[in-house]
C-alpha positions in Angstrom: -15.9 23.8 48.6 -12.6 24.8 49.9 -9.9 26.2 47.7 -7.7 23.1 48.0 -10.6 20.9 46.8 -11.1 23.1 43.7 -7.4 22.8 42.9 -7.5 19.1 43.4 -10.5 18.7 41.1 -8.8 20.9 38.5 -5.6 18.9 38.6 -7.6 15.6 38.4 -9.4 16.9 35.3 -6.1 17.9 33.8 -4.6 14.5 34.5 -7.6 12.8 32.9 -7.4 15.0 29.8 -3.7 14.3 29.6 -4.2 10.5 29.9 -7.0 10.6 27.4 -4.7 12.5 24.9 -2.0 9.9 25.4 -4.5 7.0 24.9 -5.9 8.6 21.7 -2.4 9.2 20.3 -1.4 5.6 21.0 -4.6 4.3 19.4 -3.9 6.3 16.3 -0.3 5.2 16.2 -1.4 1.6 16.5 -4.1 1.7 13.8 -2.0 3.7 11.3 0.0 0.7 10.0 -3.2 -1.3 9.7 -4.7 1.5 7.6 -1.6 1.6 5.4 -1.7 -2.2 5.0 -5.3 -2.1 3.9 -4.7 0.8 1.5 -1.7 -1.0 -0.1 -3.6 -4.3 -0.4 -6.5 -2.5 -2.1 -4.1 -0.9 -4.6 -2.5 -4.2 -5.4 -5.8 -6.0 -5.7 -7.1 -3.2 -8.0 -4.0 -3.5 -10.2 -4.3 -7.3 -10.3 -8.0 -7.1 -11.2 -7.2 -4.5 -13.9 -4.5 -6.7 -15.4 -6.7 -9.8 -15.2 -9.6 -8.1 -16.9 -7.5 -6.7 -19.8 -5.4 -9.9 -19.9 -2.2 -7.9 -19.5 1.1 -9.6 -19.5 3.1 -10.1 -16.3 6.4 -9.5 -18.0 7.7 -6.8 -20.3 10.9 -7.4 -22.1 12.9 -4.6 -23.8 15.8 -5.5 -26.0 18.4 -3.4 -27.4 18.7 -3.0 -31.2 22.0 -4.9 -31.3 20.3 -7.9 -29.6 17.7 -8.4 -32.3 19.9 -10.6 -34.4 20.4 -12.9 -31.4 16.7 -13.4 -30.7 15.2 -16.8 -30.8 12.2 -17.6 -33.0 9.4 -16.5 -30.6 6.7 -17.9 -32.8 7.9 -21.5 -32.1 7.4 -21.1 -28.3 4.1 -22.8 -27.3 3.7 -20.7 -24.2 3.3 -17.5 -26.3 0.0 -17.0 -28.0 0.7 -13.7 -29.6 3.9 -12.1 -30.7 4.1 -8.3 -30.9 7.0 -6.5 -32.4 7.2 -2.8 -31.7 9.5 -0.4 -33.6 
């Protein structure tokens, strides 16, 4: 082979390697949001399953000590099955 052919082949291999690196980088960049979405969905589903298994409440209410006298009678609310009072 002539010297010019060797240089042309070397340049062609370099261009292929460069194009391959760009394609791989783009593929990783395009799949990264998908992986993040799957990870976040898994975390949310795990949290929801944990809360469902332990029958945890969806809402937590914290009241200041001065608001205690203004509280309604929680035991008369039919939606509440249990009433906890923490001091």
